[in-house]
N, C-alpha and C positions, 0 to 999 in steps of 0.2 A: 673828794674827787673833784677836780676842776674838768670841766667841760670845754674843750676848745671849739670855737666857732669860725667859721671861715670869713675872711675879709670881703667887703663889698667887691672888690676886683676880681678876685677869685671866683666870686659867684658870678659876676658877668661874664668870666671868662670860660666858665663851664657852661653857661647857658648859650652861649654862642652857636657849637654845633647843633645845637636843636634848633634855632631859628633857621640855620644854613638848610636843615632838612626840609623845612617849610617851601624852600624854593627848588624842589627837587625837580628833574626832568618832565616828570608827570603834572606837576603842577604848571610848569612853563607850557606844557602842550595844551593842558586846560585851558590856561590863559589865551593860548594862541587861537583855539577853538571858540572864543567868543561868538555868542549867538548860536552855538551849536553846528556849524558849517564846517564840513571839512571833506578832504579828498577821500574817496572810497576806492572802487576797484578800476582800476586802469588796463586797458589793452594797448598797449604802446606798439606793439608788433602786429599787424594786420595779419590773421592768420592765410596761410598761402602764399603764392607769387606776390611780389609787390609790383602790380602792374600798373600802378597810377590809375585804376579805372575808379569811377565815382564810388561803385560799391565796395571796392577794397580800400579806398580812404574813408570809408564811413564805416569800417570794421576796425579802424582805430579811434579810440575813444577814451572818455574820463569820465567818471561818474563824482559828483559833488553831492554829498547826503547833508539834510539837515537834521541832527540828533536832538535839537533844541524843542521847545514846549510850544513853540509860536512860529508863525510863517516869517520868512526874511526875503526883503525886496533885493535882487541880486543888481539891480541896474546900477551900471558903475563898476562892478566887481571884475575882475581881471583874470583870466587864465593864461599863464605864460611858461614856456620853456626855458632852456638854458640859451638857445639861440637868440632868444628876444622875440620869438613868433609870438603874437596876442591876440587872443578873443576877449572882446569887451562884450559883456551883458549889457543888452537893451533892458528894457521893463521886464521882469519876470520875477513873479513871488513864488519860492519854493515853500510848499506848505510844512508843519512839524511833522518829522519822521518821513518826509518824502526825500527821492533822490532825482537830479536831472542829468542826464547824458548829454554830453559835449561831443558830437560826432566830427571827424575832420572834413568831411566832403561837403557836398550840396545836398540841400533837401529843403523841406516844408517845415518849419519850428511848430512844435504841438507841444501838447502837455507833457512833459517828462523827459523832452528831447530838443536840443538845439545843436543847429549846424554852424560850423564854423564857415564853410563856404570856400574851403581852399581846394586847388586842384594838384598840390602836392602834399606829402606826408609833414607831419609838424614833429613827431615823437621820434626820437633816436631809438633804434633797436639794440645799440650796444650799450648804452648809457644816457641817461637824462634826468632832469629833474622837471616836476609841475610843481607849478606855485600857483595858490590862488591869493589873489591880492585885493584888500580892500578897496573902496573908492578913494578913502584917505592916502593909499599907497602904502599901508602898513601890509606885513604879510600876516595872513589868514591860517595858511597850511601850507606845507611843501611835503612832497614825497619824490624820493629818487630810485632809481633802479639801474641794475646793470645786467649784461645778458645772461648771467647765471638765473634772473628772474624768468627766462625762457617766455617771453612775450607778454606777460601779464603780471600785475603787481596789485596785492592786496594792501591799500594804504592804512587800514583800519588801525 
């Protein structure tokens, strides 16, 4: 009885789909979340009437979470919407397992909260996309929504 063996080209071709599986969307997302930073919960539609008051503006916010095992310096990181509005972090270190909230309005920066200082809303209620961009200009993470998300989006 003779046993047939596969030619090396056939073996390489059958191995190809396995290597493509390694580059799955989950792997790409993990690579994007380099350093453990990712967008978390977003309140893109300030509850109540959009009055442009500072309290209404500050009720619109984005959480950035560090799921890594060490602190990350956010200096130079940018938070950006589809229109191009951009918040750039000054010196701020986010601890491992910690979250920082970026509020749209004015206020005094403190541990766990940063204020964009704007007098108008950033995030569109109908649809928009938040992007967290590294100081190098490459994308760290992004999260989009539509009206059907009802004012909030959990980007985890």
